[in-house]
N, C-alpha and C positions, 0 to 999 in steps of 0.2 A: 458347416461353419455356423457359429452362433450369430444370431441376428444382433444388429446394433442400431442405436437410435439414428446415427448418421445415415444408414441405409434407408430407414423409414423416411427421413426428411427428404432425401434425394428423390425418393419414389413419389412423394405426395405433393411437393410444392407445385402450386398452380392447378392442382386437381381438386375435385369436389366429390364427396361421397354422402349419400343419404341412406342411413342405416335403417331408420324406423319408418320411412315413407311419409313423414309428416313435416310440413313447413319447409321442405327443401333441406339442403345440407347445412344444418345448424352446428354450433360448437360441440354439442353433445355427440352428434354423428361423427365428427372428426376424432374425438377422444375414444369413442367406442370402436371406430374402424381401427385405430391404433391398438386397442385391446385385442381385437380379433386377429390383427396382423401378428401380434405376439403369441397367439394361441390361447388367449384367455377369453372368458365369457363377456357378454355385454352386461353392464350394470346400470340399472335405472331405478329411480325412486320418484314417486309422484305425490309426496306429502304436500308440497307447495306448488309443484309444477315447474320449479326452477332447478337448474343444474346444481345449485348450492346444496341440494339434498344428497348428492353423491358424497359430499363430505359430512354433512350433519347426521346422516343415517349410515355412516360407514361401518359402524359396529354391528349393524343388523343386516346389511345387504349381502355380506359374503365377500366383498371386495378385498378384505384384508387376508383372504386365503391366497390371493394371487399377487398382492402388492404389499410392500412394507411401508408403514407410516413413518415419515422422516421429517426433520425440521430444516436441515441444510440441503439446499437444492443441488442436484447435478443434472447434466443434460439427459433428457429422456424421462424425467419425472413428470407425472400428471399433476397439475396444480388447479385447484378450485378457487374461484374468486368470489368474494362476498358481493352483496348488493352495495354498490359503492359508486361514487361519481364517475369513475373510469369504467366501471362494469355495472351499469344500472339495473340489469336484470339477472345479475350474477353471470358467471362465465366459467368455462373450463378450457384449458390449453396445456401445452407441453413445454416445459422449460428448455430453452436452448442455450443461453449464456447470460452472464451478468453484464450489465451496462454501466454500473456505478451510479452514484447519485440517487440511490434508492429505487432503481429500476432494473428489470430484467427483460431479455428478449424471449418472446413466447411464440411457439408454433401452434396454429390452430385454424379452425374454420370460422366463417362469419365474423371476420376481423377487418372487413372493409375491402377485401380483394374482389374482383369481378366474379360473379357467379358464386359468391360465398366460399371460394376455394381456399385451400391451405395457403397461409402466408405467415410471415414473422413480423410481429410488431412489439414496441416497448409497452410495458405495463408496470405500474408501481407495486412494490412488494407489500405496501401497507393495505392493498386491496385483497391480499391473499389470506386464507386461513392459516393458522400457525403450523399446520403440517401438510405434507403433500404425499403422493402415492408413488413409490418407486417399484417398477416391475421386479419381481423376485429374481428374474433371470438377469437383471442388471445390478442387483445389490452387490456392492464391493467390486464390481468389474470395470468401472469407468473412473476417470480422473475426477477428483473433487475440487471445488474452488478453494481459494485461500481463506477458508473459514474453519475454525475448530468445531468439532462435533460437541453437542451438548450431552452430558451424561444422562442416561436413562434411569436415574435413581429416585425420581419423584420429588427431588429437592428443588428449591428455587435458586437461580444464579443471577448475579448482577455485577455491575461495574460501579466503582466510585470515581468521580470525575472532578477535575478542576481546570482552570484556565490553561494549565500546562499541557493538557491534552489537545489544545487547539481546536480545529474544526472537526466535529464528530458527525458521522453519518448515522443519524438515529434510526433510519429505516433499516439499516443493516444491524445496528445494535439490537433493535427490537425483535429481530428474527431469532436470536439465540439467548436473549436475556429477559428476565422477569422484572427487574428493578434497576434503578440507578440511585446512588447517593451522591449528592452534589455539594461541593464545597461552597458555603455561603460567604465565607470570608475568614479573617484571622485577626488576632490582636484586639485592642480595645478602641478602635476607631472605625466608624462606618465607611471612611475613605478606603479601608482595606477590604471592601466587598470584592468578591471574586469577579473578575471582568467578564466571565462567561456565564455567571450564575443565571441571569435572567434568560439568556438565549437557551441554555441547556434546559432550564425549567420548562419553558414553553414547548420546546421540541419533545421533551420526555412526555409531557402531558398529551401532546398531539399524537404521539405514537403509543398511547395507552400503556405506558410503563408505570409501575409503582415508583413513587418518588420519595426519597428522604433527603435530608440536608445535614451537613456537619460544619462545625466551627473549629478551626485550628487554634488551640489556646496557647498563648504566650505568658499567661498569668504567673507571676512570681509570688503574689500575696493575695489576700482576700479582697483588698480594694480593687486591684486590677481584674480579679475574677468577676467582681460585681459589674465593672464597666463592660467586660466582654459579654456577660449575660445580657446586658441592655442592648449592646450592639447587635448581638445575634437575633434578639427579638425584633429589633427594628428592621433588619434586613429581610427577615422571613415573614414579616407581618402581612396578613391578607392572603397568604398562599396556603394551599392544601397539601399536606404531607401525609401519605398513607403508608410510609415506611420509616417513620420516626425521625427525630432530630437527634444528632449525636455530638458529643464533645470529644474532640480529637486530642488525646493527651500525649502524643509522641513529641519528640524533640529532634526531628530528622535533620534540621539544619544546625543543631547544637547552639541555638541562640540563647536558650535558658541556661545551658551549661556555661556559656561565656558571659552572661550578664546577670550575675548574682547567684547562679547555681543553687536554686532552691532544693531543699531535700525532697525525696520521694514522698514523704508524709505530707509536706506542705503542698506539693503538686496535687496529691490526692484530695486534700481539703479544698483546694481551688476548684477542682473538677466537680466535687460533690456540691459545692455552692452553685456553680453554673447549672448543673443538672436540677438542683432543687428550684432555682429561679425559673427555669424553663417549664418545669412540671407545674409550678404554681400558675404559670400563664396558660396552662391547659394543653401543653404539648406532651406527646409520648416520647420519652427521652431515654437515650442509651449512652454508653461510654465506649470509645475506641482506644485500644492500647495494645502493646506487644507483650508476648508471653513472659519474657524475662523480667521486665519491670513490674508486671502484675504480680509475679510470684515473689520478687525479692526487694522491690523498691517502694511501690505505691502502697505503703501501709495505711490502712483505713479507707481505701477506695471502696465505695459502696457498690459492690457487684452483686449484692444480695437483693437489693430493691430496684436495681436498674439493670437492664439487659446488657450483656457484654458483646462487643464486636472485637474479636481478637485477631491480631495480625501475627501469623506464623507461616513463613514460606516453606520451611523444612527443605524441600528440594525445589528451587525456583526455576521450573522448566515450562511453565504455562499450564501444568496439570495439577489437580488436587491430590495431595498425599496426606494420609492420616485422617483421623476423625476427631474433631474437637467438640462434638455435640454434648459431651458430658461437662464441658466448661463454658461454652459460649453459644449465643443465639446465632451470631454471624461469624464467619471465618474468612478473613482475607488471606488467600492461600498462594497468590502469585502476583508479580508485577509484569509478567511476560506473556499474558494472554494475547494472542495475535488476532487481529481483524483487519483485513485489507491492508496488510503491510505495517500496521501500527501496534504498539504494545499498550496494554491496559492493565490496571489492577482489577483482579477478578475475585469475587466473593461468593460463598455458598451460604444460604440461609437454612438452618436446621429446623427452626420453629418460627412460624409466622406470628410472633407475639404482638405485632402491631395490627393484625387483623382481629385477634381475639385476646388482646393483652389484658383486658379486665378479668379474664378467666385464668390467668397465670397465678401460681402460688405466690402469696405475699408472706414475708417472714414474720412469724409470730413470736410470742414469748417463749422462753425456755420451757421445754416439755410439750410444746404444741404437737398434737397428733394430726398430721396432714392426711386427708382422705382423698384418694384418687380412684378413678374407675376406668377400666379398659373396655372401650366400646366394642372391641372385636371378640373378647372372650366373656365379658360380663363379670370379670374378676374385680374385687375391690382390694386396694392396698392401703395400709395404715403405717405411717412412719413418722418418727420424731426428727428425722434428718431433713432439714430444708433443702440441702444439696441433692439428696436422693429424690425428694419431691419434684424439684426443678428438672432433674435428669429424666425422671419418668414422664413428667409432663411434656418435655421436649421430644420424647419418644412416641408421643401420640395419645397418652392417657388424658382423660378429662379430670381437671382439678375440681373437687367438690367442697373444699373449704377445710377449716380446722374443726375436727370432730369434737375434741375436748382437750384439756391440758392435763397431761399425765403427771402424777407425783414423781419426785426425784428418786424415791425408793418404794419398797413394798413387795408384793408377790409378782414375780416376773411373768409376763405374758409372751409366749414364744411365737415366732413367725416361721411357718413351714411352707415348703413349695412342693406341689405335686408334679413330679418330673414328666408325667404322662400328658397333662393338659395345660401345665403352666399356671394353674390357679394356686391361690394362697389360703392358708388356714391360720387362725390365731387362737391360741388356747393356753391354759395353765399347764403345770408340770405333768399331771396325769394324762391329759389329752395329748401332750407332746409325745410322751413315751409310746402311746398307742399308735399314733400316726407314723412314728419312726419305724415301728415293726411292720407297717403296711408299705414301707418303701418311700415315704415322704422324706424330703431333705430339710434339715434344720438350717435356718438362715439367721438365727440369733434371737436376742430379746427385742421385741418390738416396742414395748412400753411396760409400765408397772401398774399394778392394781392395788389401790389403797384409798380409803376414804368412805364417805357415806352415800355419794351420789351414784346411782346405777348406770351401767352401760349395758344396753339391751342387745342380745344377739338374736337377730331375726333370720328366719329360714324360709325360702321360697320352695314349697313342695313341687312346683311345676318344673323348675329347671335346676334345683339344687343350689341356688345362689345363697350366699350369706351376706349380711350387712351388720356391722356394729354401729350402734348409734346411742348417743347420750341424750338425744332429743325425744321427749315423750310425745311430741306432736308427730314426729316421723314414725315413731313406734305405733301410734294409734292409726296413722294413715296406712302403713303397711299391713296392719292387722285387718283393716277393712278390705284390703285388696287380696286377702287370703294367705298372707304370710303368717308363720307361726313363731312365737317368741320362745326361744329355747332356754331362756333363763337370763338372770341379771346378777350372776355371781361376780362379774367384773365390776370394779368400782373406780371412781376417780375423785 
């Protein structure tokens, strides 16, 4: 019969075990006795001398050969605690069950029982590291608590909250979320500040969540929009937002539709004004709206210069369906994400533009050639499409600026893709034909060549990389580094 955590707990409660023969039965000994009981090796690390190293050095110690790294706890998971007021020398124990109010019950040694024996005590979740260790023999075999799993896709997930959410357990929220976006208020009066805004803000900061804020706009004209911008600034003044401030352009309660019914174009103008005013005040600003009005009603909404937070539930079952990374920075994909019996709005962040927002592409003049760099392959991409530049940037490429402005006509310069390694080449007609014979794929005309100013094509003989540049200083710098100039037949 397979071993279970309940068997282990029943065997060890009130007993003590000294595995390493040092300092008596410490918390480390308890966890390692558990590991041996399961048939796994003992894991130790002495970088700092504290058991926190079992987590900080987990990718080097070999522990992940026998344990899965998980974010949502189930009974039997080994949990490492940070240096924290509740665990001042760090700690290691085994999760038993959830106690609510940001605490769990943990089985371990050296937790106050006589003789340092195994006992069960409450400890706060905010003292734990963000992942725990689940014995591979238990993975998928035991009941999980009432908390959804977090996708293992490398993206950030978070909630948007308003007073309608009532009391929120931020310890639990922080276990499976990276950020929260808080409603600061609505309309054009500071009396309409969200009643939970201050509480949520303090709690989110205390639990090390990234924090953004949004203002629900009721503006029907530019005068009302101006008042809303001032109210928004007053309510959020003095606070630190590292996940942007957002203008919420929905009309969920149909107030605007029933009180003047401004056109979509007018609402877009109002939203643009509010965003502009917040940007002038030094905030990183974005816009929230739903898919249909974005595509059909909000004519003139500035989604080129401001990041988009798009609401589209598709199938509203608590899970994410579809990929909106080609359209939006944030995607609100459900209103039915469950945590401890309550529903929340859940969002995925495709690109952390508020961490490196200054590096995102900014829309240039017609014909601007945007240059991007793939840090994984070393490939450079040149495109006159701002939307493509934003899409590639959100896919992980680095934006390097506008390389030059292409003429509207002239000799076409073609873009080709090497299907073997995913790199691109850019060249005139004759070069295009040669590469097609070698199996490259034509992706169309990248830009036009015409004029008197040279575009230098630089080649790195060490790794085969190419760079196109209209900057003589970059040309000279690359030449000093050993790059070769292959010509300047391209013009702009």
